[in-house]
Each structure stands twice: as structure tokens, then as C-alpha cells.
C-alpha positions in Angstrom: 0.0 0.0 0.0 2.9 2.4 0.7 4.2 2.2 -2.8 0.7 2.9 -4.2 0.3 5.9 -1.8 3.8 7.2 -2.7 3.1 7.0 -6.5 -0.2 8.8 -5.9 1.5 11.6 -4.0 4.0 11.8 -6.9 1.2 12.2 -9.4 -0.5 14.7 -7.0 2.6 16.8 -7.0 3.1 16.5 -10.8 -0.4 17.4 -12.0 -0.8 21.0 -12.9 -3.3 23.2 -14.7 -1.9 22.7 -18.2 0.1 19.5 -18.0 1.6 16.7 -15.8 5.1 17.9 -15.0 7.3 14.9 -16.0 10.3 16.5 -14.3 8.6 15.9 -11.0 8.2 12.2 -11.7 11.8 11.9 -12.9 13.1 13.7 -9.8 11.1 11.2 -7.7 12.7 8.2 -9.4 10.2 7.4 -12.1 11.6 6.3 -15.5 9.7 6.7 -18.8 8.9 3.5 -20.7 7.0 2.3 -23.7 4.0 0.1 -24.2 4.7 -2.9 -26.3 2.9 -5.9 -27.7 4.2 -9.1 -29.4 4.5 -7.0 -32.6 6.5 -4.2 -30.9 5.9 -0.7 -29.7 2.2 0.4 -29.5 1.2 3.8 -30.6 -0.8 5.3 -27.8 -1.4 8.7 -26.1 -0.5 7.1 -22.8 3.0 7.7 -21.4 4.0 4.9 -19.0 6.5 5.4 -16.1 7.9 2.8 -13.8 10.2 2.7 -10.8 12.9 0.1 -10.2 11.7 -2.6 -7.7 8.1 -1.4 -7.7 5.0 -3.2 -9.1 3.3 0.2 -9.5 2.9 1.8 -12.9 2.2 5.5 -13.5 0.6 6.5 -16.8 0.3 10.1 -18.0 -2.7 10.9 -20.2 -5.1 13.6 -21.1 -4.9 16.8 -23.0 -3.8 20.3 -22.1 -7.2 21.1 -20.7 -7.5 17.9 -18.7 -4.1 16.7 -17.6 -4.2 13.4 -15.7 -1.8 11.0 -14.0 -3.0 7.4 -13.4 -1.5 5.0 -10.8 -2.1 1.2 -11.3 -1.0 -1.7 -9.2 -1.9 -5.3 -8.5 -2.9 -6.0 -4.9 -3.0 -9.2 -2.9 -6.7 -9.3 -2.3 -9.8 -7.2 -1.9 -8.8 -6.2 1.7 -5.6 -4.7 0.2 -7.7 -2.2 -1.7 -8.9 -0.8 1.6 -5.4 -0.7 2.9 -4.2 1.1 -0.2 -7.0 3.7 0.2 -6.0 4.3 3.8 -2.4 4.7 2.9 -3.3 7.1 0.0 -5.4 9.2 2.4 -2.7 9.4 5.0 0.0 10.3 2.5 -2.1 12.9 0.7 -3.3 14.5 3.9 0.3 14.6 5.0 1.3 16.4 1.8 -1.8 18.7 1.9 -3.9 18.9 5.1 -6.8 20.3 3.1 -7.4 16.9 1.3 -10.9 15.7 2.1 -12.0 12.1 1.5 -15.5 10.9 0.4 -17.2 7.9 -1.2 -18.8 8.2 -4.7 -20.4 4.9 -5.6 -17.7 2.3 -5.6 -14.9 4.9 -5.8 -13.1 6.8 -3.1 -12.4 10.4 -3.9 -9.6 12.5 -2.5 -10.1 16.2 -3.1 -8.3 19.5 -2.4 -9.2 21.7 -5.3 -7.9 22.2 -7.9 -6.6 18.6 -7.5 -8.8 15.6 -7.3 -8.0 11.8 -7.1 -10.3 8.9 -7.6 -9.4 5.4 -6.3 -11.2 2.3 -7.7 -10.7 -1.4 -7.3 -10.0 -3.0 -10.7 -8.8 -6.3 -12.0 -10.5 -9.6 -11.4 -11.3 -11.7 -8.4 -8.2 -13.8 -9.0 -6.0 -10.8 -9.9 -7.3 -7.8 -8.0 -5.8 -4.4 -8.7 -6.3 -0.7 -7.8 -6.3 2.3 -10.1 -6.0 5.9 -8.9 -6.5 8.8 -11.4 -5.2 12.2 -10.3 -6.4 15.2 -12.2 -6.5 18.9 -12.1 -9.9 20.7 -12.2 -9.4 24.1 -13.7 -11.7 26.8 -12.3 -14.7 27.7 -14.4 -14.8 31.3 -15.6 
């Protein structure tokens, strides 16, 4: 759970009003990668990042008006999703005491505008995973 929380905090720090600052991720030990298939590199707007020794993947996506940073990781079981959510909450509140946590359907939302993060359980029963999407909500004018 700590690696998931740390990756979420890195995304939280990197997401800005116009882009995800890749320099922040690089400074925090994330390395850019590529998405491949059996046929080779796959053309995609997603930009993957990984960290040595970690099972967590960070993906950058979105456009200039909706920059987003996604964290994905396998977890041991359904209970580990809850542990990951608790770790993310603790880490984000430690970085920004204004972060509030709420439930929205099956998602857990962490919010301190203009930043917002949504945590969801993903994967399958046999291979559970967690995904957190961190975004920046520009103020409406």
C-alpha cells in the first residue's frame, strides 16, 4: 500500500493546470517506458513510467485542458484495496492537510481543489488491482 500511496503523491505533485510535470516524476525516481505488444511498440497517447523494484505503474494521459496521471498496481486481495485507500489518504493529507475524502459509488475520492484523485478497485477476483486517477480541475470562468 505504501508504494501505491507514494506513487499517488508523486502524481498529485506533478499534475498542474496545463500538464503533468514529467520532471517531478523523474526527480522522484520514475523512469519513462514504452507500451509494447508481441508486434513491438504500440502507438498510444498514454505515457508509462515505472520505478525500479516497484509493481506500481504510472501513466500520463489527457490533454492540455485535462491533464491526468494514473496509478495502477496489483494488490494481494480485496482487503488490500482498503489498505491502499487508507495509505493514500494518510499520504495525501500529510502532503496537503486540506485533502478531504469521500465515497462516490464504488470509488473513493480525495479532493483539495484544484486537485482531485479517484481510487477504484479494478482487475479480477483472481487478480485484484487498484487504479487511482489524479487530475486537475481548472476553475470555471
